[in-house]
Structures are given as structure tokens and as C-alpha cells.
All heavy atoms as TSV, in Angstrom:
chain	resi	resn	atom	element	x	y	z
A	1	MET	N	N	-141.937	-66.177	-95.422
A	1	MET	CA	C	-141.699	-65.026	-96.263
A	1	MET	C	C	-142.594	-65.109	-97.485
A	1	MET	O	O	-142.761	-66.157	-98.080
A	1	MET	CB	C	-140.236	-65.004	-96.690
A	1	MET	CG	C	-139.876	-63.799	-97.516
A	1	MET	SD	S	-138.109	-63.622	-97.687
A	1	MET	CE	C	-137.938	-64.032	-99.392
A	2	ASN	N	N	-143.195	-63.978	-97.841
A	2	ASN	CA	C	-144.073	-63.937	-99.005
A	2	ASN	C	C	-143.265	-63.899	-100.291
A	2	ASN	O	O	-142.190	-63.336	-100.344
A	2	ASN	CB	C	-144.972	-62.694	-98.965
A	2	ASN	CG	C	-145.962	-62.762	-97.830
A	2	ASN	OD1	O	-146.274	-63.838	-97.341
A	2	ASN	ND2	N	-146.448	-61.622	-97.400
A	3	THR	N	N	-143.800	-64.526	-101.314
A	3	THR	CA	C	-143.164	-64.481	-102.624
A	3	THR	C	C	-143.461	-63.134	-103.262
A	3	THR	O	O	-144.590	-62.688	-103.275
A	3	THR	CB	C	-143.723	-65.601	-103.517
A	3	THR	OG1	O	-143.517	-66.843	-102.866
A	3	THR	CG2	C	-143.017	-65.602	-104.865
A	4	LEU	N	N	-142.421	-62.469	-103.761
A	4	LEU	CA	C	-142.581	-61.164	-104.379
A	4	LEU	C	C	-142.445	-61.291	-105.884
A	4	LEU	O	O	-141.598	-62.019	-106.385
A	4	LEU	CB	C	-141.510	-60.199	-103.859
A	4	LEU	CG	C	-141.516	-59.924	-102.363
A	4	LEU	CD1	C	-140.343	-59.041	-101.982
A	4	LEU	CD2	C	-142.814	-59.258	-101.951
A	5	ASP	N	N	-143.277	-60.550	-106.614
A	5	ASP	CA	C	-143.118	-60.552	-108.062
A	5	ASP	C	C	-142.015	-59.579	-108.462
A	5	ASP	O	O	-141.545	-58.781	-107.656
A	5	ASP	CB	C	-144.430	-60.239	-108.780
A	5	ASP	CG	C	-144.923	-58.825	-108.538
A	5	ASP	OD1	O	-144.332	-58.125	-107.704
A	5	ASP	OD2	O	-145.888	-58.425	-109.207
A	6	ILE	N	N	-141.587	-59.633	-109.702
A	6	ILE	CA	C	-140.453	-58.836	-110.162
A	6	ILE	C	C	-140.727	-57.338	-110.056
A	6	ILE	O	O	-139.830	-56.552	-109.751
A	6	ILE	CB	C	-140.033	-59.242	-111.591
A	6	ILE	CG1	C	-138.701	-58.611	-111.972
A	6	ILE	CG2	C	-141.102	-58.879	-112.596
A	6	ILE	CD1	C	-137.528	-59.172	-111.237
A	7	ASN	N	N	-141.980	-56.919	-110.276
A	7	ASN	CA	C	-142.307	-55.497	-110.165
A	7	ASN	C	C	-142.166	-54.995	-108.730
A	7	ASN	O	O	-141.697	-53.885	-108.501
A	7	ASN	CB	C	-143.725	-55.230	-110.671
A	7	ASN	CG	C	-143.841	-55.436	-112.156
A	7	ASN	OD1	O	-142.888	-55.237	-112.887
A	7	ASN	ND2	N	-145.010	-55.849	-112.606
A	8	THR	N	N	-142.568	-55.798	-107.773
A	8	THR	CA	C	-142.450	-55.413	-106.379
A	8	THR	C	C	-140.985	-55.289	-105.989
A	8	THR	O	O	-140.585	-54.335	-105.319
A	8	THR	CB	C	-143.135	-56.452	-105.480
A	8	THR	OG1	O	-144.490	-56.604	-105.901
A	8	THR	CG2	C	-143.079	-56.047	-104.022
A	9	ILE	N	N	-140.174	-56.238	-106.426
A	9	ILE	CA	C	-138.751	-56.208	-106.122
A	9	ILE	C	C	-138.116	-54.962	-106.737
A	9	ILE	O	O	-137.346	-54.245	-106.085
A	9	ILE	CB	C	-138.060	-57.484	-106.624
A	9	ILE	CG1	C	-138.573	-58.693	-105.834
A	9	ILE	CG2	C	-136.545	-57.369	-106.504
A	9	ILE	CD1	C	-138.192	-60.024	-106.429
A	10	ALA	N	N	-138.451	-54.677	-107.991
A	10	ALA	CA	C	-137.894	-53.509	-108.661
A	10	ALA	C	C	-138.328	-52.222	-107.971
A	10	ALA	O	O	-137.525	-51.302	-107.776
A	10	ALA	CB	C	-138.326	-53.488	-110.127
A	11	PHE	N	N	-139.589	-52.149	-107.576
A	11	PHE	CA	C	-140.108	-50.969	-106.894
A	11	PHE	C	C	-139.380	-50.734	-105.580
A	11	PHE	O	O	-138.958	-49.617	-105.273
A	11	PHE	CB	C	-141.615	-51.134	-106.659
A	11	PHE	CG	C	-142.277	-49.947	-106.036
A	11	PHE	CD1	C	-142.555	-48.828	-106.784
A	11	PHE	CD2	C	-142.602	-49.958	-104.687
A	11	PHE	CE1	C	-143.168	-47.731	-106.211
A	11	PHE	CE2	C	-143.200	-48.865	-104.098
A	11	PHE	CZ	C	-143.497	-47.748	-104.872
A	12	GLN	N	N	-139.206	-51.778	-104.791
A	12	GLN	CA	C	-138.501	-51.649	-103.517
A	12	GLN	C	C	-137.046	-51.277	-103.724
A	12	GLN	O	O	-136.488	-50.484	-102.970
A	12	GLN	CB	C	-138.622	-52.954	-102.719
A	12	GLN	CG	C	-140.035	-53.202	-102.235
A	12	GLN	CD	C	-140.174	-54.524	-101.536
A	12	GLN	OE1	O	-139.278	-55.361	-101.554
A	12	GLN	NE2	N	-141.329	-54.741	-100.915
A	13	TYR	N	N	-136.421	-51.804	-104.757
A	13	TYR	CA	C	-135.036	-51.459	-105.073
A	13	TYR	C	C	-134.917	-49.967	-105.387
A	13	TYR	O	O	-134.016	-49.288	-104.883
A	13	TYR	CB	C	-134.551	-52.291	-106.262
A	13	TYR	CG	C	-133.180	-51.888	-106.749
A	13	TYR	CD1	C	-132.037	-52.367	-106.121
A	13	TYR	CD2	C	-133.040	-51.033	-107.833
A	13	TYR	CE1	C	-130.778	-51.990	-106.553
A	13	TYR	CE2	C	-131.789	-50.651	-108.277
A	13	TYR	CZ	C	-130.654	-51.139	-107.633
A	13	TYR	OH	O	-129.418	-50.759	-108.071
A	14	LEU	N	N	-135.841	-49.466	-106.204
A	14	LEU	CA	C	-135.804	-48.045	-106.555
A	14	LEU	C	C	-136.025	-47.158	-105.333
A	14	LEU	O	O	-135.397	-46.103	-105.203
A	14	LEU	CB	C	-136.844	-47.741	-107.628
A	14	LEU	CG	C	-136.539	-48.306	-109.009
A	14	LEU	CD1	C	-137.723	-48.090	-109.938
A	14	LEU	CD2	C	-135.281	-47.679	-109.581
A	15	LEU	N	N	-136.914	-47.566	-104.453
A	15	LEU	CA	C	-137.146	-46.780	-103.239
A	15	LEU	C	C	-135.892	-46.733	-102.360
A	15	LEU	O	O	-135.559	-45.697	-101.795
A	15	LEU	CB	C	-138.313	-47.357	-102.431
A	15	LEU	CG	C	-139.701	-47.112	-102.995
A	15	LEU	CD1	C	-140.737	-47.803	-102.114
A	15	LEU	CD2	C	-140.000	-45.626	-103.082
A	16	ARG	N	N	-135.201	-47.854	-102.238
A	16	ARG	CA	C	-134.004	-47.899	-101.387
A	16	ARG	C	C	-132.820	-47.171	-102.004
A	16	ARG	O	O	-132.009	-46.596	-101.297
A	16	ARG	CB	C	-133.598	-49.356	-101.136
A	16	ARG	CG	C	-134.440	-50.065	-100.111
A	16	ARG	CD	C	-133.762	-51.346	-99.661
A	16	ARG	NE	N	-133.411	-52.207	-100.775
A	16	ARG	CZ	C	-134.176	-53.165	-101.278
A	16	ARG	NH1	N	-135.351	-53.390	-100.757
A	16	ARG	NH2	N	-133.759	-53.909	-102.276
A	17	ASN	N	N	-132.699	-47.211	-103.328
A	17	ASN	CA	C	-131.493	-46.714	-103.970
A	17	ASN	C	C	-131.677	-45.381	-104.689
A	17	ASN	O	O	-130.818	-44.983	-105.471
A	17	ASN	CB	C	-130.974	-47.755	-104.968
A	17	ASN	CG	C	-130.528	-49.000	-104.239
A	17	ASN	OD1	O	-129.834	-48.917	-103.252
A	17	ASN	ND2	N	-130.968	-50.138	-104.723
A	18	ASN	N	N	-132.764	-44.687	-104.417
A	18	ASN	CA	C	-132.984	-43.399	-105.052
A	18	ASN	C	C	-132.102	-42.359	-104.382
A	18	ASN	O	O	-132.184	-42.133	-103.190
A	18	ASN	CB	C	-134.460	-43.009	-104.951
A	18	ASN	CG	C	-134.805	-41.859	-105.844
A	18	ASN	OD1	O	-133.932	-41.195	-106.379
A	18	ASN	ND2	N	-136.081	-41.619	-106.006
A	19	SER	N	N	-131.237	-41.710	-105.153
A	19	SER	CA	C	-130.286	-40.763	-104.574
A	19	SER	C	C	-130.835	-39.337	-104.519
A	19	SER	O	O	-130.190	-38.453	-103.981
A	19	SER	CB	C	-128.984	-40.771	-105.384
A	19	SER	OG	O	-129.254	-40.397	-106.720
A	20	SER	N	N	-132.023	-39.107	-105.061
A	20	SER	CA	C	-132.598	-37.767	-105.059
A	20	SER	C	C	-133.062	-37.404	-103.651
A	20	SER	O	O	-133.777	-38.149	-103.003
A	20	SER	CB	C	-133.775	-37.708	-106.023
A	20	SER	OG	O	-134.448	-36.485	-105.889
A	21	GLU	N	N	-132.669	-36.216	-103.184
A	21	GLU	CA	C	-133.055	-35.791	-101.832
A	21	GLU	C	C	-134.535	-35.458	-101.764
A	21	GLU	O	O	-135.174	-35.674	-100.744
A	21	GLU	CB	C	-132.218	-34.582	-101.418
A	21	GLU	CG	C	-130.761	-34.916	-101.187
A	21	GLU	CD	C	-129.962	-33.701	-100.762
A	21	GLU	OE1	O	-130.578	-32.696	-100.367
A	21	GLU	OE2	O	-128.732	-33.783	-100.828
A	22	GLU	N	N	-135.094	-34.917	-102.845
A	22	GLU	CA	C	-136.511	-34.556	-102.838
A	22	GLU	C	C	-137.395	-35.780	-102.674
A	22	GLU	O	O	-138.300	-35.789	-101.872
A	22	GLU	CB	C	-136.882	-33.845	-104.135
A	22	GLU	CG	C	-136.335	-32.449	-104.244
A	22	GLU	CD	C	-136.760	-31.789	-105.538
A	22	GLU	OE1	O	-137.715	-32.288	-106.176
A	22	GLU	OE2	O	-136.142	-30.796	-105.904
A	23	SER	N	N	-137.141	-36.808	-103.449
A	23	SER	CA	C	-138.000	-37.986	-103.364
A	23	SER	C	C	-137.743	-38.775	-102.084
A	23	SER	O	O	-138.605	-39.509	-101.631
A	23	SER	CB	C	-137.809	-38.883	-104.589
A	23	SER	OG	O	-136.483	-39.323	-104.649
A	24	ALA	N	N	-136.562	-38.617	-101.501
A	24	ALA	CA	C	-136.285	-39.291	-100.231
A	24	ALA	C	C	-137.159	-38.717	-99.126
A	24	ALA	O	O	-137.536	-39.414	-98.189
A	24	ALA	CB	C	-134.811	-39.163	-99.876
A	25	ALA	N	N	-137.508	-37.442	-99.248
A	25	ALA	CA	C	-138.361	-36.802	-98.241
A	25	ALA	C	C	-139.800	-37.299	-98.356
A	25	ALA	O	O	-140.519	-37.354	-97.368
A	25	ALA	CB	C	-138.307	-35.293	-98.394
A	26	GLU	N	N	-140.218	-37.650	-99.565
A	26	GLU	CA	C	-141.577	-38.129	-99.793
A	26	GLU	C	C	-141.537	-39.602	-100.201
A	26	GLU	O	O	-141.511	-39.918	-101.379
A	26	GLU	CB	C	-142.249	-37.316	-100.894
A	26	GLU	CG	C	-142.447	-35.864	-100.554
A	26	GLU	CD	C	-143.116	-35.129	-101.700
A	26	GLU	OE1	O	-143.811	-35.785	-102.507
A	26	GLU	OE2	O	-142.938	-33.918	-101.782
A	27	THR	N	N	-141.535	-40.485	-99.241
A	27	THR	CA	C	-141.492	-41.912	-99.531
A	27	THR	C	C	-142.879	-42.394	-99.922
A	27	THR	O	O	-143.862	-42.135	-99.243
A	27	THR	CB	C	-141.002	-42.692	-98.300
A	27	THR	OG1	O	-139.745	-42.184	-97.922
A	27	THR	CG2	C	-140.896	-44.165	-98.601
A	28	VAL	N	N	-142.942	-43.112	-101.021
A	28	VAL	CA	C	-144.200	-43.669	-101.492
A	28	VAL	C	C	-144.400	-45.027	-100.832
A	28	VAL	O	O	-143.508	-45.855	-100.830
A	28	VAL	CB	C	-144.174	-43.828	-103.029
A	28	VAL	CG1	C	-145.463	-44.463	-103.524
A	28	VAL	CG2	C	-143.923	-42.491	-103.690
A	29	LYS	N	N	-145.580	-45.234	-100.284
A	29	LYS	CA	C	-145.887	-46.512	-99.646
A	29	LYS	C	C	-146.463	-47.462	-100.682
A	29	LYS	O	O	-147.352	-47.107	-101.449
A	29	LYS	CB	C	-146.898	-46.331	-98.511
A	29	LYS	CG	C	-146.378	-45.461	-97.378
A	29	LYS	CD	C	-145.238	-46.122	-96.667
A	29	LYS	CE	C	-144.738	-45.266	-95.525
A	29	LYS	NZ	N	-143.554	-45.761	-94.911
A	30	TYR	N	N	-145.954	-48.670	-100.706
A	30	TYR	CA	C	-146.437	-49.700	-101.616
A	30	TYR	C	C	-147.633	-50.385	-100.975
A	30	TYR	O	O	-147.564	-50.849	-99.840
A	30	TYR	CB	C	-145.314	-50.701	-101.908
A	30	TYR	CG	C	-145.776	-51.887	-102.706
A	30	TYR	CD1	C	-146.118	-51.754	-104.038
A	30	TYR	CD2	C	-145.877	-53.138	-102.117
A	30	TYR	CE1	C	-146.557	-52.830	-104.772
A	30	TYR	CE2	C	-146.308	-54.217	-102.854
A	30	TYR	CZ	C	-146.646	-54.054	-104.180
A	30	TYR	OH	O	-147.084	-55.140	-104.901
A	31	ASP	N	N	-148.731	-50.455	-101.709
A	31	ASP	CA	C	-149.954	-51.073	-101.206
A	31	ASP	C	C	-150.344	-52.242	-102.112
A	31	ASP	O	O	-150.896	-52.039	-103.192
A	31	ASP	CB	C	-151.073	-50.042	-101.161
A	31	ASP	CG	C	-152.341	-50.585	-100.551
A	31	ASP	OD1	O	-152.322	-51.718	-100.011
A	31	ASP	OD2	O	-153.368	-49.882	-100.596
A	32	PRO	N	N	-150.021	-53.479	-101.698
A	32	PRO	CA	C	-150.331	-54.643	-102.541
A	32	PRO	C	C	-151.825	-54.780	-102.851
A	32	PRO	O	O	-152.195	-55.184	-103.950
A	32	PRO	CB	C	-149.842	-55.836	-101.728
A	32	PRO	CG	C	-148.944	-55.286	-100.690
A	32	PRO	CD	C	-149.353	-53.864	-100.471
A	33	ALA	N	N	-152.686	-54.416	-101.910
A	33	ALA	CA	C	-154.126	-54.534	-102.152
A	33	ALA	C	C	-154.556	-53.621	-103.295
A	33	ALA	O	O	-155.374	-53.999	-104.132
A	33	ALA	CB	C	-154.895	-54.200	-100.881
A	34	GLN	N	N	-153.994	-52.412	-103.339
A	34	GLN	CA	C	-154.323	-51.480	-104.418
A	34	GLN	C	C	-153.816	-52.007	-105.756
A	34	GLN	O	O	-154.492	-51.878	-106.772
A	34	GLN	CB	C	-153.729	-50.095	-104.129
A	34	GLN	CG	C	-154.099	-49.044	-105.140
A	34	GLN	CD	C	-155.586	-48.730	-105.149
A	34	GLN	OE1	O	-156.241	-48.783	-104.117
A	34	GLN	NE2	N	-156.119	-48.429	-106.306
A	35	GLN	N	N	-152.629	-52.603	-105.753
A	35	GLN	CA	C	-152.081	-53.157	-106.989
A	35	GLN	C	C	-152.973	-54.275	-107.518
A	35	GLN	O	O	-153.249	-54.348	-108.707
A	35	GLN	CB	C	-150.663	-53.669	-106.778
A	35	GLN	CG	C	-150.050	-54.220	-108.050
A	35	GLN	CD	C	-148.684	-54.821	-107.850
A	35	GLN	OE1	O	-148.235	-55.005	-106.736
A	35	GLN	NE2	N	-148.020	-55.144	-108.930
A	36	ILE	N	N	-153.435	-55.136	-106.638
A	36	ILE	CA	C	-154.318	-56.245	-107.045
A	36	ILE	C	C	-155.619	-55.685	-107.606
A	36	ILE	O	O	-156.121	-56.146	-108.624
A	36	ILE	CB	C	-154.574	-57.192	-105.860
A	36	ILE	CG1	C	-153.285	-57.946	-105.530
A	36	ILE	CG2	C	-155.706	-58.172	-106.178
A	36	ILE	CD1	C	-153.329	-58.723	-104.241
A	37	LYS	N	N	-156.162	-54.652	-106.960
A	37	LYS	CA	C	-157.396	-54.025	-107.437
A	37	LYS	C	C	-157.190	-53.463	-108.837
A	37	LYS	O	O	-158.027	-53.632	-109.718
A	37	LYS	CB	C	-157.823	-52.918	-106.482
A	37	LYS	CG	C	-159.098	-52.227	-106.870
A	37	LYS	CD	C	-159.450	-51.147	-105.881
A	37	LYS	CE	C	-160.685	-50.388	-106.331
A	37	LYS	NZ	N	-160.996	-49.279	-105.448
A	38	ASN	N	N	-156.054	-52.791	-109.069
A	38	ASN	CA	C	-155.765	-52.229	-110.384
A	38	ASN	C	C	-155.593	-53.319	-111.429
A	38	ASN	O	O	-156.011	-53.172	-112.568
A	38	ASN	CB	C	-154.510	-51.359	-110.327
A	38	ASN	CG	C	-154.729	-50.093	-109.532
A	38	ASN	OD1	O	-155.859	-49.684	-109.318
A	38	ASN	ND2	N	-153.649	-49.485	-109.108
A	39	GLN	N	N	-154.962	-54.431	-111.049
A	39	GLN	CA	C	-154.783	-55.527	-111.995
A	39	GLN	C	C	-156.126	-56.117	-112.399
A	39	GLN	O	O	-156.350	-56.423	-113.560
A	39	GLN	CB	C	-153.891	-56.611	-111.387
A	39	GLN	CG	C	-152.441	-56.204	-111.315
A	39	GLN	CD	C	-151.601	-57.238	-110.607
A	39	GLN	OE1	O	-152.117	-58.202	-110.036
A	39	GLN	NE2	N	-150.294	-57.049	-110.623
A	40	LYS	N	N	-157.027	-56.276	-111.435
A	40	LYS	CA	C	-158.345	-56.805	-111.754
A	40	LYS	C	C	-159.075	-55.843	-112.675
A	40	LYS	O	O	-159.715	-56.262	-113.626
A	40	LYS	CB	C	-159.160	-57.021	-110.473
A	40	LYS	CG	C	-158.697	-58.208	-109.675
A	40	LYS	CD	C	-159.544	-58.389	-108.431
A	40	LYS	CE	C	-159.055	-59.540	-107.598
A	40	LYS	NZ	N	-159.788	-59.666	-106.341
A	41	SER	N	N	-158.958	-54.565	-112.413
A	41	SER	CA	C	-159.617	-53.584	-113.262
A	41	SER	C	C	-159.102	-53.689	-114.695
A	41	SER	O	O	-159.876	-53.610	-115.638
A	41	SER	CB	C	-159.382	-52.168	-112.732
A	41	SER	OG	O	-159.946	-52.011	-111.465
A	42	LEU	N	N	-157.812	-53.849	-114.847
A	42	LEU	CA	C	-157.220	-53.968	-116.173
A	42	LEU	C	C	-157.715	-55.231	-116.857
A	42	LEU	O	O	-158.051	-55.213	-118.038
A	42	LEU	CB	C	-155.697	-53.966	-116.079
A	42	LEU	CG	C	-154.953	-54.096	-117.398
A	42	LEU	CD1	C	-155.334	-52.953	-118.341
A	42	LEU	CD2	C	-153.461	-54.121	-117.167
A	43	LEU	N	N	-157.788	-56.328	-116.128
A	43	LEU	CA	C	-158.286	-57.572	-116.710
A	43	LEU	C	C	-159.723	-57.424	-117.188
A	43	LEU	O	O	-160.071	-57.865	-118.283
A	43	LEU	CB	C	-158.178	-58.718	-115.705
A	43	LEU	CG	C	-156.777	-59.254	-115.448
A	43	LEU	CD1	C	-156.801	-60.281	-114.337
A	43	LEU	CD2	C	-156.203	-59.858	-116.711
A	44	PHE	N	N	-160.556	-56.798	-116.372
A	44	PHE	CA	C	-161.939	-56.599	-116.784
A	44	PHE	C	C	-162.037	-55.666	-117.987
A	44	PHE	O	O	-162.857	-55.864	-118.870
A	44	PHE	CB	C	-162.786	-56.067	-115.625
A	44	PHE	CG	C	-163.102	-57.114	-114.589
A	44	PHE	CD1	C	-162.760	-56.922	-113.268
A	44	PHE	CD2	C	-163.730	-58.295	-114.948
A	44	PHE	CE1	C	-163.041	-57.892	-112.313
A	44	PHE	CE2	C	-164.026	-59.266	-114.003
A	44	PHE	CZ	C	-163.673	-59.061	-112.683
A	45	HIS	N	N	-161.174	-54.655	-118.022
A	45	HIS	CA	C	-161.153	-53.740	-119.156
A	45	HIS	C	C	-160.772	-54.489	-120.441
A	45	HIS	O	O	-161.393	-54.303	-121.487
A	45	HIS	CB	C	-160.173	-52.599	-118.888
A	45	HIS	CG	C	-160.101	-51.584	-119.971
A	45	HIS	ND1	N	-161.150	-50.757	-120.276
A	45	HIS	CD2	C	-159.111	-51.278	-120.828
A	45	HIS	CE1	C	-160.806	-49.985	-121.289
A	45	HIS	NE2	N	-159.570	-50.286	-121.639
A	46	LEU	N	N	-159.753	-55.327	-120.358
A	46	LEU	CA	C	-159.344	-56.109	-121.521
A	46	LEU	C	C	-160.443	-57.069	-121.965
A	46	LEU	O	O	-160.671	-57.263	-123.156
A	46	LEU	CB	C	-158.057	-56.883	-121.207
A	46	LEU	CG	C	-156.798	-56.039	-121.058
A	46	LEU	CD1	C	-155.631	-56.896	-120.584
A	46	LEU	CD2	C	-156.451	-55.362	-122.368
A	47	TYR	N	N	-161.129	-57.649	-120.997
A	47	TYR	CA	C	-162.242	-58.552	-121.326
A	47	TYR	C	C	-163.341	-57.795	-122.073
A	47	TYR	O	O	-163.889	-58.276	-123.060
A	47	TYR	CB	C	-162.796	-59.181	-120.054
A	47	TYR	CG	C	-163.932	-60.134	-120.285
A	47	TYR	CD1	C	-163.706	-61.387	-120.843
A	47	TYR	CD2	C	-165.234	-59.780	-119.958
A	47	TYR	CE1	C	-164.748	-62.266	-121.068
A	47	TYR	CE2	C	-166.293	-60.651	-120.181
A	47	TYR	CZ	C	-166.044	-61.897	-120.734
A	47	TYR	OH	O	-167.076	-62.756	-120.969
A	48	ASP	N	N	-163.649	-56.579	-121.603
A	48	ASP	CA	C	-164.659	-55.759	-122.271
A	48	ASP	C	C	-164.243	-55.417	-123.694
A	48	ASP	O	O	-165.062	-55.432	-124.619
A	48	ASP	CB	C	-164.930	-54.472	-121.475
A	48	ASP	CG	C	-165.663	-54.746	-120.173
A	48	ASP	OD1	O	-166.291	-55.830	-120.045
A	48	ASP	OD2	O	-165.609	-53.877	-119.281
A	49	LEU	N	N	-162.966	-55.073	-123.876
A	49	LEU	CA	C	-162.471	-54.766	-125.213
A	49	LEU	C	C	-162.565	-55.976	-126.138
A	49	LEU	O	O	-162.910	-55.851	-127.317
A	49	LEU	CB	C	-161.028	-54.269	-125.155
A	49	LEU	CG	C	-160.816	-52.896	-124.548
A	49	LEU	CD1	C	-159.324	-52.598	-124.436
A	49	LEU	CD2	C	-161.512	-51.831	-125.377
A	50	GLU	N	N	-162.282	-57.138	-125.591
A	50	GLU	CA	C	-162.377	-58.370	-126.383
A	50	GLU	C	C	-163.818	-58.612	-126.819
A	50	GLU	O	O	-164.090	-58.978	-127.966
A	50	GLU	CB	C	-161.853	-59.544	-125.571
A	50	GLU	CG	C	-161.819	-60.848	-126.337
A	50	GLU	CD	C	-161.274	-62.003	-125.517
A	50	GLU	OE1	O	-160.622	-61.763	-124.493
A	50	GLU	OE2	O	-161.514	-63.146	-125.925
A	51	GLU	N	N	-164.768	-58.398	-125.910
A	51	GLU	CA	C	-166.177	-58.565	-126.257
A	51	GLU	C	C	-166.605	-57.563	-127.315
A	51	GLU	O	O	-167.343	-57.898	-128.241
A	51	GLU	CB	C	-167.052	-58.424	-125.009
A	51	GLU	CG	C	-167.029	-59.644	-124.114
A	51	GLU	CD	C	-168.045	-59.520	-122.990
A	51	GLU	OE1	O	-168.460	-58.395	-122.654
A	51	GLU	OE2	O	-168.429	-60.568	-122.456
A	52	GLU	N	N	-166.127	-56.305	-127.211
A	52	GLU	CA	C	-166.456	-55.287	-128.218
A	52	GLU	C	C	-165.936	-55.715	-129.588
A	52	GLU	O	O	-166.633	-55.571	-130.599
A	52	GLU	CB	C	-165.827	-53.945	-127.853
A	52	GLU	CG	C	-166.587	-53.159	-126.822
A	52	GLU	CD	C	-165.933	-51.819	-126.553
A	52	GLU	OE1	O	-165.372	-51.206	-127.496
A	52	GLU	OE2	O	-165.970	-51.378	-125.400
A	53	ALA	N	N	-164.713	-56.223	-129.625
A	53	ALA	CA	C	-164.126	-56.653	-130.889
A	53	ALA	C	C	-164.929	-57.783	-131.512
A	53	ALA	O	O	-165.155	-57.819	-132.723
A	53	ALA	CB	C	-162.677	-57.072	-130.686
A	54	GLU	N	N	-165.389	-58.716	-130.677
A	54	GLU	CA	C	-166.188	-59.823	-131.178
A	54	GLU	C	C	-167.524	-59.325	-131.739
A	54	GLU	O	O	-167.994	-59.805	-132.762
A	54	GLU	CB	C	-166.429	-60.852	-130.078
A	54	GLU	CG	C	-165.199	-61.650	-129.716
A	54	GLU	CD	C	-165.416	-62.582	-128.539
A	54	GLU	OE1	O	-166.517	-62.585	-127.963
A	54	GLU	OE2	O	-164.465	-63.311	-128.205
A	55	ASP	N	N	-168.105	-58.324	-131.065
A	55	ASP	CA	C	-169.377	-57.765	-131.540
A	55	ASP	C	C	-169.180	-57.051	-132.876
A	55	ASP	O	O	-170.033	-57.138	-133.754
A	55	ASP	CB	C	-169.965	-56.795	-130.512
A	55	ASP	CG	C	-170.446	-57.510	-129.254
A	55	ASP	OD1	O	-170.641	-58.738	-129.305
A	55	ASP	OD2	O	-170.618	-56.828	-128.219
A	56	ILE	N	N	-168.077	-56.345	-133.018
A	56	ILE	CA	C	-167.818	-55.616	-134.256
A	56	ILE	C	C	-167.582	-56.592	-135.418
A	56	ILE	O	O	-168.079	-56.388	-136.520
A	56	ILE	CB	C	-166.605	-54.681	-134.091
A	56	ILE	CG1	C	-166.981	-53.539	-133.129
A	56	ILE	CG2	C	-166.145	-54.119	-135.428
A	56	ILE	CD1	C	-165.808	-52.662	-132.735
A	57	LEU	N	N	-166.834	-57.655	-135.143
A	57	LEU	CA	C	-166.516	-58.619	-136.192
A	57	LEU	C	C	-167.682	-59.526	-136.542
A	57	LEU	O	O	-167.702	-60.120	-137.627
A	57	LEU	CB	C	-165.305	-59.454	-135.778
A	57	LEU	CG	C	-163.990	-58.694	-135.635
A	57	LEU	CD1	C	-162.902	-59.613	-135.102
A	57	LEU	CD2	C	-163.576	-58.073	-136.962
A	58	ALA	N	N	-168.641	-59.635	-135.668
A	58	ALA	CA	C	-169.778	-60.539	-135.909
A	58	ALA	C	C	-170.799	-59.947	-136.834
A	58	ALA	O	O	-170.893	-58.847	-137.151
A	58	ALA	CB	C	-170.454	-60.907	-134.585
């Protein structure tokens, strides 16, 4: 069994326990590969911001 992070567990819980009929008709598929890609993008974005701050302060 794969180890799940807290966000994945919370997301799956919300999908299972959503009482709204509209959203039950449109189930969102969780894509771990997309989440990892987004996390990397955020990390690179933060790294760029850190470099900009260093350039400004220098």
C-alpha cells in the first residue's frame, strides 16, 4: 500500500462524503503526477523569488 499524505487523504474523504447531488454527478479524478508537477513548479517559483530578493538586497 502506498503512503498517502494528509492532503490526499482529505481530498478522498471529501469526494466520498460530499452530499451535494451536483458534485456527485461530476467526480473529480485525483492525479498524483499532476500534483507532483504543480509542487515542483511552486518550488521553482519560490526559488526564483528568493533569488530576486537576494538581487534586490545586494
